[in-house]
Each structure stands twice: as C-alpha cells, then as structure tokens.
C-alpha positions in Angstrom: 6.4 -23.7 23.4 7.0 -27.5 23.5 4.6 -29.7 21.7 1.8 -30.8 23.9 1.5 -27.6 25.9 -1.8 -25.9 25.3 -2.6 -22.3 25.0 -4.4 -20.4 27.7 -7.9 -19.0 26.9 -6.4 -15.5 26.7 -3.8 -16.6 24.3 -6.4 -18.4 22.1 -8.5 -15.2 22.3 -5.5 -13.1 21.2 -5.0 -15.3 18.2 -8.7 -15.4 17.3 -8.8 -11.6 17.5 -5.9 -11.3 15.1 -7.5 -13.7 12.7 -10.8 -11.8 12.7 -9.0 -8.5 12.3 -6.9 -9.8 9.4 -10.0 -11.1 7.7 -11.8 -7.8 8.1 -8.7 -5.9 7.0 -8.1 -7.6 3.6 -11.3 -9.6 3.0 -9.5 -13.0 2.8 -10.4 -15.6 5.4 -7.5 -16.5 7.7 -7.1 -19.6 9.8 -4.3 -20.5 12.3 -3.7 -24.1 13.2 -1.2 -24.9 15.9 -0.4 -28.6 16.4 2.0 -31.3 15.6 2.0 -33.0 12.2 2.3 -36.8 12.0 3.7 -36.5 8.5 5.7 -34.0 6.4 4.6 -30.5 7.4 3.8 -28.9 4.0 1.5 -31.7 2.7 -0.2 -31.8 6.0 -0.8 -28.0 5.9 -2.0 -28.2 2.3 -4.5 -30.9 3.3 -5.8 -28.7 6.2 -6.1 -25.8 3.8 -8.0 -27.8 1.2 -10.6 -28.7 3.8 -11.3 -25.0 4.6 -14.5 -23.4 3.4 -13.7 -21.0 0.5 -10.2 -22.5 0.2 -9.4 -20.6 -3.0 -9.6 -17.4 -1.0 -8.3 -18.7 2.3 -4.9 -18.2 4.0 -3.8 -20.9 6.5 -0.9 -20.4 8.9 0.2 -23.8 10.3 2.6 -23.9 13.2 4.2 -27.0 14.6 6.0 -25.7 17.7 7.5 -29.0 18.7 9.2 -29.4 15.3 9.9 -25.7 14.9 8.0 -25.7 11.6 5.9 -23.0 10.0 3.9 -23.2 6.8 1.8 -20.5 5.2 -0.6 -21.9 2.6 -2.6 -19.5 0.3 -5.5 -20.3 -2.0 -5.3 -19.5 -5.7 -7.2 -16.3 -5.3 -5.3 -15.1 -2.2 -2.0 -15.9 -3.9 -2.8 -13.2 -6.5 -2.3 -10.5 -3.8 -0.1 -12.4 -1.3 3.1 -13.4 -3.0 5.6 -16.1 -1.9 8.1 -13.3 -1.1 5.5 -11.7 1.1 4.9 -14.9 2.9 8.6 -15.6 3.3 9.2 -12.2 4.8 6.4 -12.6 7.3 7.6 -16.2 8.1 11.1 -14.8 9.0 9.5 -12.3 11.3 7.3 -15.0 13.0 10.2 -17.4 13.4 12.3 -14.7 15.1 9.5 -14.2 17.7 9.2 -18.0 18.1 12.9 -18.3 18.6 12.6 -16.2 21.8 9.6 -18.1 23.0 6.9 -15.7 21.9 4.5 -18.1 20.0 1.4 -16.0 20.5 3.0 -12.6 19.7 4.7 -14.0 16.7 1.5 -15.6 15.4 -0.7 -12.6 15.9 1.8 -10.1 14.4 2.5 -12.5 11.5 -1.2 -12.9 10.7 -1.7 -9.1 10.8 1.3 -8.6 8.6 0.0 -11.1 6.0 -3.3 -9.2 6.0 -1.5 -5.9 5.4 0.4 -7.4 2.4 -2.9 -8.8 1.0 -4.9 -5.6 1.6 -5.9 -3.8 -1.5 -4.7 -0.2 -1.4 -7.3 2.5 -0.8 -8.0 4.6 -3.9 -7.1 8.2 -3.1 -7.5 9.7 -6.5 -10.1 9.1 -9.1 -10.9 10.6 -12.4 -14.4 11.6 -11.4 -15.0 15.1 -9.8 
C-alpha cells in the first residue's frame, strides 16, 4: 500500500480485532501504528512506544508502508517472553505478506504470531493431586 492511502473501516476493524485477540491471548497490550515516519524509523517507533500506557509491558508494531519499513518494539517486561529472534521471525513473515500487497493480512497474522510467542504455556501437569 503506498503511503497516503488509508485503510477501509473493515481493514481497521480487522487489525483492531487482531490487537484485542493478541492482548487477551498473552496478557500484554499490543498496539499497531501504520503511518510514515518523518525521521529514522526505529527512534520514531521507540518514541511512540514510550508514550504508550504501561509501556514496560506493551508491544508496538510500527509499519511505514511507503518506506517499506517495519519495527517491533517491546517493553522491558514483554521482552522477557518475546525475544528478538521471535520478533525477527515474525517480521520476516509479515514482510513476505507486505511484498505481495497484503498489508492487513500481514499485520493481523503478525500480531497474532507475536502473541503466540509471548503466551505463557498452559500448565498441564502439577504436583498436587
């Protein structure tokens, strides 16, 4: 999607649904920001992340479609369960979708994949009878 083209209400709804589902799935607040950056992408994304409520736990996915840039910023607490390798793997998957013009599909699946990586495993076995 070229910079300047907006998302339809349905596309915004799809992304918002993925963000809510991801947050419910792992307990960490997710935010997706799609826009251009007037400066270097990483520092801009980090500034956006710092302004989020509960930024220590938050995960920000910043996408600049016009510059073909993607940044995933995690807070200090979220980083304990969501490694740089996890983020890099998800970023590759998202960029593959973006390369074929699927901004919304790549965004929604990427957010959900991040949540899966950050999700604490369910305890199946305990020592108590």
